[in-house]
PDB file of N, CA, C and O in Angstrom:
ATOM      1  N   MET A   1      91.207  72.205 110.786  1.00  0.00           N
ATOM      2  CA  MET A   1      92.547  72.379 111.320  1.00  0.00           C
ATOM      3  C   MET A   1      93.385  73.192 110.326  1.00  0.00           C
ATOM      4  O   MET A   1      93.393  72.894 109.132  1.00  0.00           O
ATOM      5  N   ASN A   2      94.074  74.195 110.807  1.00  0.00           N
ATOM      6  CA  ASN A   2      94.945  75.013 109.960  1.00  0.00           C
ATOM      7  C   ASN A   2      96.256  74.300 109.711  1.00  0.00           C
ATOM      8  O   ASN A   2      96.843  73.709 110.617  1.00  0.00           O
ATOM      9  N   GLN A   3      96.702  74.365 108.483  1.00  0.00           N
ATOM     10  CA  GLN A   3      97.994  73.795 108.152  1.00  0.00           C
ATOM     11  C   GLN A   3      99.064  74.863 108.283  1.00  0.00           C
ATOM     12  O   GLN A   3      98.799  76.049 108.084  1.00  0.00           O
ATOM     13  N   LEU A   4     100.239  74.449 108.608  1.00  0.00           N
ATOM     14  CA  LEU A   4     101.374  75.343 108.739  1.00  0.00           C
ATOM     15  C   LEU A   4     101.838  75.801 107.360  1.00  0.00           C
ATOM     16  O   LEU A   4     102.057  74.979 106.470  1.00  0.00           O
ATOM     17  N   ASN A   5     101.988  77.103 107.185  1.00  0.00           N
ATOM     18  CA  ASN A   5     102.505  77.651 105.933  1.00  0.00           C
ATOM     19  C   ASN A   5     104.027  77.572 105.991  1.00  0.00           C
ATOM     20  O   ASN A   5     104.663  78.321 106.733  1.00  0.00           O
ATOM     21  N   LEU A   6     104.604  76.674 105.215  1.00  0.00           N
ATOM     22  CA  LEU A   6     106.056  76.471 105.261  1.00  0.00           C
ATOM     23  C   LEU A   6     106.833  77.704 104.806  1.00  0.00           C
ATOM     24  O   LEU A   6     107.963  77.917 105.247  1.00  0.00           O
ATOM     25  N   MET A   7     106.237  78.523 103.923  1.00  0.00           N
ATOM     26  CA  MET A   7     106.901  79.760 103.492  1.00  0.00           C
ATOM     27  C   MET A   7     107.105  80.709 104.674  1.00  0.00           C
ATOM     28  O   MET A   7     108.060  81.485 104.687  1.00  0.00           O
ATOM     29  N   THR A   8     106.224  80.652 105.653  1.00  0.00           N
ATOM     30  CA  THR A   8     106.344  81.505 106.829  1.00  0.00           C
ATOM     31  C   THR A   8     107.585  81.146 107.631  1.00  0.00           C
ATOM     32  O   THR A   8     108.265  82.028 108.156  1.00  0.00           O
ATOM     33  N   TRP A   9     107.878  79.877 107.725  1.00  0.00           N
ATOM     34  CA  TRP A   9     108.964  79.422 108.584  1.00  0.00           C
ATOM     35  C   TRP A   9     110.310  79.302 107.880  1.00  0.00           C
ATOM     36  O   TRP A   9     111.347  79.456 108.525  1.00  0.00           O
ATOM     37  N   TYR A  10     110.326  79.034 106.587  1.00  0.00           N
ATOM     38  CA  TYR A  10     111.583  78.741 105.915  1.00  0.00           C
ATOM     39  C   TYR A  10     112.045  79.803 104.923  1.00  0.00           C
ATOM     40  O   TYR A  10     113.125  79.670 104.348  1.00  0.00           O
ATOM     41  N   ALA A  11     111.271  80.832 104.713  1.00  0.00           N
ATOM     42  CA  ALA A  11     111.663  81.888 103.776  1.00  0.00           C
ATOM     43  C   ALA A  11     111.802  83.204 104.526  1.00  0.00           C
ATOM     44  O   ALA A  11     111.031  83.497 105.440  1.00  0.00           O
ATOM     45  N   ASP A  12     112.778  83.981 104.134  1.00  0.00           N
ATOM     46  CA  ASP A  12     112.986  85.299 104.731  1.00  0.00           C
ATOM     47  C   ASP A  12     112.285  86.316 103.830  1.00  0.00           C
ATOM     48  O   ASP A  12     112.918  86.930 102.972  1.00  0.00           O
ATOM     49  N   ARG A  13     110.981  86.490 104.029  1.00  0.00           N
ATOM     50  CA  ARG A  13     110.174  87.302 103.128  1.00  0.00           C
ATOM     51  C   ARG A  13     110.104  88.763 103.540  1.00  0.00           C
ATOM     52  O   ARG A  13     109.950  89.636 102.686  1.00  0.00           O
ATOM     53  N   GLU A  14     110.214  89.047 104.845  1.00  0.00           N
ATOM     54  CA  GLU A  14     110.129  90.442 105.297  1.00  0.00           C
ATOM     55  C   GLU A  14     111.514  91.081 105.200  1.00  0.00           C
ATOM     56  O   GLU A  14     112.465  90.637 105.843  1.00  0.00           O
ATOM     57  N   LEU A  15     111.606  92.123 104.391  1.00  0.00           N
ATOM     58  CA  LEU A  15     112.877  92.797 104.174  1.00  0.00           C
ATOM     59  C   LEU A  15     113.069  93.931 105.172  1.00  0.00           C
ATOM     60  O   LEU A  15     112.097  94.451 105.721  1.00  0.00           O
ATOM     61  N   ASP A  16     114.323  94.313 105.408  1.00  0.00           N
ATOM     62  CA  ASP A  16     114.607  95.437 106.305  1.00  0.00           C
ATOM     63  C   ASP A  16     114.917  96.721 105.528  1.00  0.00           C
ATOM     64  O   ASP A  16     115.381  97.703 106.108  1.00  0.00           O
ATOM     65  N   PHE A  17     114.662  96.710 104.235  1.00  0.00           N
ATOM     66  CA  PHE A  17     114.784  97.899 103.382  1.00  0.00           C
ATOM     67  C   PHE A  17     113.676  97.820 102.343  1.00  0.00           C
ATOM     68  O   PHE A  17     113.141  96.743 102.081  1.00  0.00           O
ATOM     69  N   CYS A  18     113.334  98.950 101.754  1.00  0.00           N
ATOM     70  CA  CYS A  18     112.248  98.979 100.782  1.00  0.00           C
ATOM     71  C   CYS A  18     112.792  99.250  99.385  1.00  0.00           C
ATOM     72  O   CYS A  18     113.186 100.378  99.086  1.00  0.00           O
ATOM     73  N   PRO A  19     112.821  98.238  98.529  1.00  0.00           N
ATOM     74  CA  PRO A  19     113.229  98.471  97.146  1.00  0.00           C
ATOM     75  C   PRO A  19     112.260  99.426  96.443  1.00  0.00           C
ATOM     76  O   PRO A  19     111.087  99.513  96.806  1.00  0.00           O
ATOM     77  N   LYS A  20     112.755 100.126  95.454  1.00  0.00           N
ATOM     78  CA  LYS A  20     111.949 101.143  94.768  1.00  0.00           C
ATOM     79  C   LYS A  20     110.728 100.574  94.069  1.00  0.00           C
ATOM     80  O   LYS A  20     109.730 101.279  93.917  1.00  0.00           O
ATOM     81  N   HIS A  21     110.775  99.341  93.646  1.00  0.00           N
ATOM     82  CA  HIS A  21     109.657  98.766  92.896  1.00  0.00           C
ATOM     83  C   HIS A  21     108.543  98.207  93.787  1.00  0.00           C
ATOM     84  O   HIS A  21     107.541  97.718  93.265  1.00  0.00           O
ATOM     85  N   PHE A  22     108.688  98.263  95.105  1.00  0.00           N
ATOM     86  CA  PHE A  22     107.645  97.760  95.989  1.00  0.00           C
ATOM     87  C   PHE A  22     106.452  98.713  95.977  1.00  0.00           C
ATOM     88  O   PHE A  22     106.613  99.924  95.831  1.00  0.00           O
ATOM     89  N   ILE A  23     105.257  98.149  96.133  1.00  0.00           N
ATOM     90  CA  ILE A  23     104.001  98.898  96.070  1.00  0.00           C
ATOM     91  C   ILE A  23     103.562  99.256  97.486  1.00  0.00           C
ATOM     92  O   ILE A  23     103.378  98.360  98.310  1.00  0.00           O
ATOM     93  N   PRO A  24     103.388 100.562  97.793  1.00  0.00           N
ATOM     94  CA  PRO A  24     102.916 100.939  99.135  1.00  0.00           C
ATOM     95  C   PRO A  24     101.413 100.712  99.276  1.00  0.00           C
ATOM     96  O   PRO A  24     100.680 100.719  98.288  1.00  0.00           O
ATOM     97  N   THR A  25     100.970 100.513 100.495  1.00  0.00           N
ATOM     98  CA  THR A  25      99.545 100.401 100.781  1.00  0.00           C
ATOM     99  C   THR A  25      99.107 101.604 101.605  1.00  0.00           C
ATOM    100  O   THR A  25      99.940 102.347 102.124  1.00  0.00           O
ATOM    101  N   ARG A  26      97.802 101.791 101.720  1.00  0.00           N
ATOM    102  CA  ARG A  26      97.260 102.937 102.450  1.00  0.00           C
ATOM    103  C   ARG A  26      96.611 102.549 103.769  1.00  0.00           C
ATOM    104  O   ARG A  26      96.159 103.418 104.514  1.00  0.00           O
ATOM    105  N   THR A  27      96.560 101.261 104.065  1.00  0.00           N
ATOM    106  CA  THR A  27      95.932 100.782 105.290  1.00  0.00           C
ATOM    107  C   THR A  27      97.013 100.431 106.309  1.00  0.00           C
ATOM    108  O   THR A  27      97.891  99.619 106.017  1.00  0.00           O
ATOM    109  N   PRO A  28      96.964 101.030 107.501  1.00  0.00           N
ATOM    110  CA  PRO A  28      97.994 100.760 108.517  1.00  0.00           C
ATOM    111  C   PRO A  28      98.036  99.287 108.913  1.00  0.00           C
ATOM    112  O   PRO A  28      97.052  98.557 108.797  1.00  0.00           O
ATOM    113  N   LEU A  29      99.197  98.885 109.377  1.00  0.00           N
ATOM    114  CA  LEU A  29      99.434  97.504 109.768  1.00  0.00           C
ATOM    115  C   LEU A  29      99.100  97.317 111.248  1.00  0.00           C
ATOM    116  O   LEU A  29      99.392  98.180 112.076  1.00  0.00           O
ATOM    117  N   SER A  30      98.490  96.188 111.566  1.00  0.00           N
ATOM    118  CA  SER A  30      98.261  95.779 112.950  1.00  0.00           C
ATOM    119  C   SER A  30      98.952  94.430 113.150  1.00  0.00           C
ATOM    120  O   SER A  30      99.439  93.832 112.191  1.00  0.00           O
ATOM    121  N   GLU A  31      98.993  93.960 114.375  1.00  0.00           N
ATOM    122  CA  GLU A  31      99.600  92.643 114.608  1.00  0.00           C
ATOM    123  C   GLU A  31      98.798  91.553 113.896  1.00  0.00           C
ATOM    124  O   GLU A  31      99.365  90.595 113.369  1.00  0.00           O
ATOM    125  N   GLU A  32      97.487  91.708 113.886  1.00  0.00           N
ATOM    126  CA  GLU A  32      96.638  90.729 113.216  1.00  0.00           C
ATOM    127  C   GLU A  32      96.866  90.727 111.700  1.00  0.00           C
ATOM    128  O   GLU A  32      96.950  89.668 111.078  1.00  0.00           O
ATOM    129  N   SER A  33      96.964  91.922 111.119  1.00  0.00           N
ATOM    130  CA  SER A  33      97.176  91.977 109.671  1.00  0.00           C
ATOM    131  C   SER A  33      98.596  91.533 109.299  1.00  0.00           C
ATOM    132  O   SER A  33      98.806  91.012 108.204  1.00  0.00           O
ATOM    133  N   ARG A  34      99.566  91.729 110.187  1.00  0.00           N
ATOM    134  CA  ARG A  34     100.928  91.234 109.928  1.00  0.00           C
ATOM    135  C   ARG A  34     100.930  89.706 109.851  1.00  0.00           C
ATOM    136  O   ARG A  34     101.554  89.130 108.960  1.00  0.00           O
ATOM    137  N   MET A  35     100.239  89.056 110.779  1.00  0.00           N
ATOM    138  CA  MET A  35     100.166  87.597 110.746  1.00  0.00           C
ATOM    139  C   MET A  35      99.408  87.127 109.508  1.00  0.00           C
ATOM    140  O   MET A  35      99.731  86.085 108.938  1.00  0.00           O
ATOM    141  N   TRP A  36      98.402  87.895 109.091  1.00  0.00           N
ATOM    142  CA  TRP A  36      97.661  87.569 107.881  1.00  0.00           C
ATOM    143  C   TRP A  36      98.594  87.606 106.666  1.00  0.00           C
ATOM    144  O   TRP A  36      98.520  86.731 105.803  1.00  0.00           O
ATOM    145  N   ILE A  37      99.468  88.609 106.595  1.00  0.00           N
ATOM    146  CA  ILE A  37     100.427  88.714 105.490  1.00  0.00           C
ATOM    147  C   ILE A  37     101.308  87.467 105.439  1.00  0.00           C
ATOM    148  O   ILE A  37     101.539  86.908 104.367  1.00  0.00           O
ATOM    149  N   TYR A  38     101.799  87.034 106.605  1.00  0.00           N
ATOM    150  CA  TYR A  38     102.652  85.844 106.636  1.00  0.00           C
ATOM    151  C   TYR A  38     101.910  84.595 106.171  1.00  0.00           C
ATOM    152  O   TYR A  38     102.492  83.737 105.507  1.00  0.00           O
ATOM    153  N   GLU A  39     100.640  84.491 106.514  1.00  0.00           N
ATOM    154  CA  GLU A  39      99.890  83.278 106.210  1.00  0.00           C
ATOM    155  C   GLU A  39      99.218  83.282 104.839  1.00  0.00           C
ATOM    156  O   GLU A  39      99.062  82.219 104.238  1.00  0.00           O
ATOM    157  N   LYS A  40      98.816  84.441 104.331  1.00  0.00           N
ATOM    158  CA  LYS A  40      97.996  84.493 103.119  1.00  0.00           C
ATOM    159  C   LYS A  40      98.729  84.955 101.864  1.00  0.00           C
ATOM    160  O   LYS A  40      98.183  84.846 100.766  1.00  0.00           O
ATOM    161  N   THR A  41      99.931  85.461 101.995  1.00  0.00           N
ATOM    162  CA  THR A  41     100.675  85.909 100.818  1.00  0.00           C
ATOM    163  C   THR A  41     101.940  85.070 100.662  1.00  0.00           C
ATOM    164  O   THR A  41     102.343  84.365 101.588  1.00  0.00           O
ATOM    165  N   GLN A  42     102.557  85.148  99.499  1.00  0.00           N
ATOM    166  CA  GLN A  42     103.740  84.340  99.209  1.00  0.00           C
ATOM    167  C   GLN A  42     104.993  85.161  98.941  1.00  0.00           C
ATOM    168  O   GLN A  42     106.105  84.665  99.126  1.00  0.00           O
ATOM    169  N   GLY A  43     104.833  86.412  98.505  1.00  0.00           N
ATOM    170  CA  GLY A  43     105.966  87.212  98.065  1.00  0.00           C
ATOM    171  C   GLY A  43     106.645  87.986  99.183  1.00  0.00           C
ATOM    172  O   GLY A  43     106.267  87.911 100.352  1.00  0.00           O
ATOM    173  N   ARG A  44     107.660  88.732  98.776  1.00  0.00           N
ATOM    174  CA  ARG A  44     108.407  89.546  99.731  1.00  0.00           C
ATOM    175  C   ARG A  44     107.622  90.819 100.055  1.00  0.00           C
ATOM    176  O   ARG A  44     106.821  91.297  99.251  1.00  0.00           O
ATOM    177  N   PHE A  45     107.874  91.353 101.252  1.00  0.00           N
ATOM    178  CA  PHE A  45     107.231  92.589 101.669  1.00  0.00           C
ATOM    179  C   PHE A  45     108.142  93.347 102.623  1.00  0.00           C
ATOM    180  O   PHE A  45     109.105  92.797 103.157  1.00  0.00           O
ATOM    181  N   TYR A  46     107.824  94.601 102.822  1.00  0.00           N
ATOM    182  CA  TYR A  46     108.560  95.489 103.729  1.00  0.00           C
ATOM    183  C   TYR A  46     107.533  96.213 104.590  1.00  0.00           C
ATOM    184  O   TYR A  46     106.445  96.538 104.116  1.00  0.00           O
ATOM    185  N   VAL A  47     107.870  96.464 105.842  1.00  0.00           N
ATOM    186  CA  VAL A  47     107.002  97.236 106.731  1.00  0.00           C
ATOM    187  C   VAL A  47     107.759  98.501 107.111  1.00  0.00           C
ATOM    188  O   VAL A  47     108.850  98.443 107.677  1.00  0.00           O
ATOM    189  N   GLY A  48     107.159  99.644 106.789  1.00  0.00           N
ATOM    190  CA  GLY A  48     107.806 100.917 107.063  1.00  0.00           C
ATOM    191  C   GLY A  48     106.862 101.887 107.749  1.00  0.00           C
ATOM    192  O   GLY A  48     105.641 101.760 107.661  1.00  0.00           O
ATOM    193  N   ALA A  49     107.443 102.847 108.426  1.00  0.00           N
ATOM    194  CA  ALA A  49     106.662 103.856 109.139  1.00  0.00           C
ATOM    195  C   ALA A  49     106.456 105.084 108.264  1.00  0.00           C
ATOM    196  O   ALA A  49     107.348 105.505 107.527  1.00  0.00           O
ATOM    197  N   LYS A  50     105.269 105.639 108.363  1.00  0.00           N
ATOM    198  CA  LYS A  50     104.946 106.909 107.719  1.00  0.00           C
ATOM    199  C   LYS A  50     104.383 107.805 108.804  1.00  0.00           C
ATOM    200  O   LYS A  50     103.650 107.341 109.678  1.00  0.00           O
ATOM    201  N   HIS A  51     104.716 109.071 108.757  1.00  0.00           N
ATOM    202  CA  HIS A  51     104.089 109.962 109.733  1.00  0.00           C
ATOM    203  C   HIS A  51     102.844 110.569 109.113  1.00  0.00           C
ATOM    204  O   HIS A  51     102.785 110.840 107.914  1.00  0.00           O
ATOM    205  N   SER A  52     101.862 110.772 109.960  1.00  0.00           N
ATOM    206  CA  SER A  52     100.617 111.373 109.496  1.00  0.00           C
ATOM    207  C   SER A  52     100.184 112.423 110.508  1.00  0.00           C
ATOM    208  O   SER A  52     100.495 112.328 111.695  1.00  0.00           O
ATOM    209  N   GLN A  53      99.478 113.403 110.032  1.00  0.00           N
ATOM    210  CA  GLN A  53      99.008 114.480 110.887  1.00  0.00           C
ATOM    211  C   GLN A  53      97.535 114.244 111.198  1.00  0.00           C
ATOM    212  O   GLN A  53      96.711 114.100 110.295  1.00  0.00           O
ATOM    213  N   THR A  54      97.217 114.208 112.488  1.00  0.00           N
ATOM    214  CA  THR A  54      95.838 113.983 112.889  1.00  0.00           C
ATOM    215  C   THR A  54      95.065 115.285 112.856  1.00  0.00           C
ATOM    216  O   THR A  54      95.627 116.344 112.573  1.00  0.00           O
ATOM    217  N   HIS A  55      93.790 115.208 113.142  1.00  0.00           N
ATOM    218  CA  HIS A  55      92.940 116.398 113.113  1.00  0.00           C
ATOM    219  C   HIS A  55      93.288 117.401 114.213  1.00  0.00           C
ATOM    220  O   HIS A  55      92.896 118.566 114.132  1.00  0.00           O
ATOM    221  N   ASP A  56      94.013 116.965 115.230  1.00  0.00           N
ATOM    222  CA  ASP A  56      94.417 117.858 116.325  1.00  0.00           C
ATOM    223  C   ASP A  56      95.833 118.387 116.142  1.00  0.00           C
ATOM    224  O   ASP A  56      96.445 118.860 117.100  1.00  0.00           O
ATOM    225  N   ASP A  57      96.363 118.311 114.916  1.00  0.00           N
ATOM    226  CA  ASP A  57      97.731 118.725 114.603  1.00  0.00           C
ATOM    227  C   ASP A  57      98.774 117.952 115.409  1.00  0.00           C
ATOM    228  O   ASP A  57      99.848 118.471 115.715  1.00  0.00           O
ATOM    229  N   ILE A  58      98.452 116.734 115.739  1.00  0.00           N
ATOM    230  CA  ILE A  58      99.389 115.845 116.419  1.00  0.00           C
ATOM    231  C   ILE A  58      99.954 114.898 115.366  1.00  0.00           C
ATOM    232  O   ILE A  58      99.208 114.344 114.559  1.00  0.00           O
ATOM    233  N   PHE A  59     101.242 114.718 115.374  1.00  0.00           N
ATOM    234  CA  PHE A  59     101.872 113.832 114.406  1.00  0.00           C
ATOM    235  C   PHE A  59     101.947 112.425 114.989  1.00  0.00           C
ATOM    236  O   PHE A  59     102.334 112.237 116.143  1.00  0.00           O
ATOM    237  N   ALA A  60     101.579 111.461 114.192  1.00  0.00           N
ATOM    238  CA  ALA A  60     101.602 110.071 114.615  1.00  0.00           C
ATOM    239  C   ALA A  60     102.381 109.257 113.588  1.00  0.00           C
ATOM    240  O   ALA A  60     102.375 109.564 112.396  1.00  0.00           O
ATOM    241  N   PHE A  61     103.038 108.234 114.065  1.00  0.00           N
ATOM    242  CA  PHE A  61     103.755 107.324 113.177  1.00  0.00           C
ATOM    243  C   PHE A  61     103.013 105.999 113.143  1.00  0.00           C
ATOM    244  O   PHE A  61     102.785 105.368 114.175  1.00  0.00           O
ATOM    245  N   GLU A  62     102.647 105.595 111.953  1.00  0.00           N
ATOM    246  CA  GLU A  62     101.989 104.312 111.763  1.00  0.00           C
ATOM    247  C   GLU A  62     102.822 103.507 110.779  1.00  0.00           C
ATOM    248  O   GLU A  62     103.533 104.068 109.945  1.00  0.00           O
ATOM    249  N   THR A  63     102.727 102.202 110.884  1.00  0.00           N
ATOM    250  CA  THR A  63     103.467 101.345 109.968  1.00  0.00           C
ATOM    251  C   THR A  63     102.530 100.838 108.874  1.00  0.00           C
ATOM    252  O   THR A  63     101.355 100.557 109.110  1.00  0.00           O
ATOM    253  N   TYR A  64     103.083 100.732 107.686  1.00  0.00           N
ATOM    254  CA  TYR A  64     102.345 100.299 106.504  1.00  0.00           C
ATOM    255  C   TYR A  64     103.160  99.256 105.763  1.00  0.00           C
ATOM    256  O   TYR A  64     104.383  99.367 105.680  1.00  0.00           O
ATOM    257  N   PRO A  65     102.494  98.241 105.224  1.00  0.00           N
ATOM    258  CA  PRO A  65     103.234  97.262 104.424  1.00  0.00           C
ATOM    259  C   PRO A  65     103.399  97.726 102.976  1.00  0.00           C
ATOM    260  O   PRO A  65     102.550  98.426 102.425  1.00  0.00           O
ATOM    261  N   TYR A  66     104.499  97.322 102.392  1.00  0.00           N
ATOM    262  CA  TYR A  66     104.810  97.520 100.978  1.00  0.00           C
ATOM    263  C   TYR A  66     105.017  96.130 100.403  1.00  0.00           C
ATOM    264  O   TYR A  66     105.686  95.299 101.016  1.00  0.00           O
ATOM    265  N   PHE A  67     104.452  95.869  99.236  1.00  0.00           N
ATOM    266  CA  PHE A  67     104.528  94.530  98.644  1.00  0.00           C
ATOM    267  C   PHE A  67     105.276  94.556  97.320  1.00  0.00           C
ATOM    268  O   PHE A  67     105.195  95.522  96.562  1.00  0.00           O
ATOM    269  N   GLU A  68     106.001  93.481  97.058  1.00  0.00           N
ATOM    270  CA  GLU A  68     106.669  93.339  95.770  1.00  0.00           C
ATOM    271  C   GLU A  68     105.656  93.003  94.679  1.00  0.00           C
ATOM    272  O   GLU A  68     105.769  93.486  93.552  1.00  0.00           O
ATOM    273  N   ASP A  69     104.691  92.194  95.008  1.00  0.00           N
ATOM    274  CA  ASP A  69     103.667  91.779  94.049  1.00  0.00           C
ATOM    275  C   ASP A  69     102.465  92.724  94.151  1.00  0.00           C
ATOM    276  O   ASP A  69     101.835  92.784  95.207  1.00  0.00           O
ATOM    277  N   PRO A  70     102.132  93.457  93.096  1.00  0.00           N
ATOM    278  CA  PRO A  70     100.986  94.379  93.148  1.00  0.00           C
ATOM    279  C   PRO A  70      99.667  93.683  93.489  1.00  0.00           C
ATOM    280  O   PRO A  70      98.797  94.284  94.119  1.00  0.00           O
ATOM    281  N   GLN A  71      99.512  92.428  93.081  1.00  0.00           N
ATOM    282  CA  GLN A  71      98.282  91.702  93.396  1.00  0.00           C
ATOM    283  C   GLN A  71      98.152  91.459  94.900  1.00  0.00           C
ATOM    284  O   GLN A  71      97.046  91.479  95.439  1.00  0.00           O
ATOM    285  N   GLU A  72      99.265  91.232  95.568  1.00  0.00           N
ATOM    286  CA  GLU A  72      99.226  91.038  97.015  1.00  0.00           C
ATOM    287  C   GLU A  72      98.905  92.352  97.727  1.00  0.00           C
ATOM    288  O   GLU A  72      98.244  92.343  98.766  1.00  0.00           O
ATOM    289  N   ALA A  73      99.363  93.477  97.182  1.00  0.00           N
ATOM    290  CA  ALA A  73      99.030  94.782  97.756  1.00  0.00           C
ATOM    291  C   ALA A  73      97.527  95.029  97.660  1.00  0.00           C
ATOM    292  O   ALA A  73      96.912  95.511  98.611  1.00  0.00           O
ATOM    293  N   VAL A  74      96.940  94.698  96.517  1.00  0.00           N
ATOM    294  CA  VAL A  74      95.492  94.859  96.329  1.00  0.00           C
ATOM    295  C   VAL A  74      94.734  93.904  97.255  1.00  0.00           C
ATOM    296  O   VAL A  74      93.734  94.293  97.857  1.00  0.00           O
ATOM    297  N   TYR A  75      95.193  92.683  97.369  1.00  0.00           N
ATOM    298  CA  TYR A  75      94.571  91.686  98.244  1.00  0.00           C
ATOM    299  C   TYR A  75      94.572  92.187  99.687  1.00  0.00           C
ATOM    300  O   TYR A  75      93.561  92.077 100.382  1.00  0.00           O
ATOM    301  N   TYR A  76      95.701  92.738 100.144  1.00  0.00           N
ATOM    302  CA  TYR A  76      95.793  93.304 101.499  1.00  0.00           C
ATOM    303  C   TYR A  76      94.796  94.448 101.668  1.00  0.00           C
ATOM    304  O   TYR A  76      94.070  94.493 102.661  1.00  0.00           O
ATOM    305  N   GLU A  77      94.755  95.358 100.721  1.00  0.00           N
ATOM    306  CA  GLU A  77      93.848  96.508 100.813  1.00  0.00           C
ATOM    307  C   GLU A  77      92.384  96.066 100.833  1.00  0.00           C
ATOM    308  O   GLU A  77      91.599  96.592 101.622  1.00  0.00           O
ATOM    309  N   LEU A  78      92.010  95.130  99.997  1.00  0.00           N
ATOM    310  CA  LEU A  78      90.635  94.664  99.975  1.00  0.00           C
ATOM    311  C   LEU A  78      90.241  93.963 101.263  1.00  0.00           C
ATOM    312  O   LEU A  78      89.079  94.008 101.665  1.00  0.00           O
ATOM    313  N   THR A  79      91.197  93.317 101.911  1.00  0.00           N
ATOM    314  CA  THR A  79      90.915  92.599 103.141  1.00  0.00           C
ATOM    315  C   THR A  79      90.902  93.511 104.363  1.00  0.00           C
ATOM    316  O   THR A  79      90.055  93.341 105.241  1.00  0.00           O
ATOM    317  N   TRP A  80      91.819  94.473 104.442  1.00  0.00           N
ATOM    318  CA  TRP A  80      92.021  95.226 105.677  1.00  0.00           C
ATOM    319  C   TRP A  80      91.583  96.696 105.627  1.00  0.00           C
ATOM    320  O   TRP A  80      91.643  97.379 106.650  1.00  0.00           O
ATOM    321  N   SER A  81      91.156  97.186 104.498  1.00  0.00           N
ATOM    322  CA  SER A  81      90.735  98.603 104.466  1.00  0.00           C
ATOM    323  C   SER A  81      89.290  98.762 104.889  1.00  0.00           C
ATOM    324  O   SER A  81      88.775  99.880 104.920  1.00  0.00           O
TER     325      SER A  81
END
């Protein structure tokens, strides 16, 4: 049985701005990985959009998480890349 992560419910960890010291990741965010961030990490994070150019010269916007704790950024990359 999974236990409820109280930090998910009682802490405002997802910021609506990205402080300069946050660490960007290179793996795009999905709904599944967003829920993983809430359940498996403890620190603050930000989700921001980056545009990327595909092989067909089409521009796409994907969202990427940024973490305050560099160890959590590495943990995310190792899990989702």
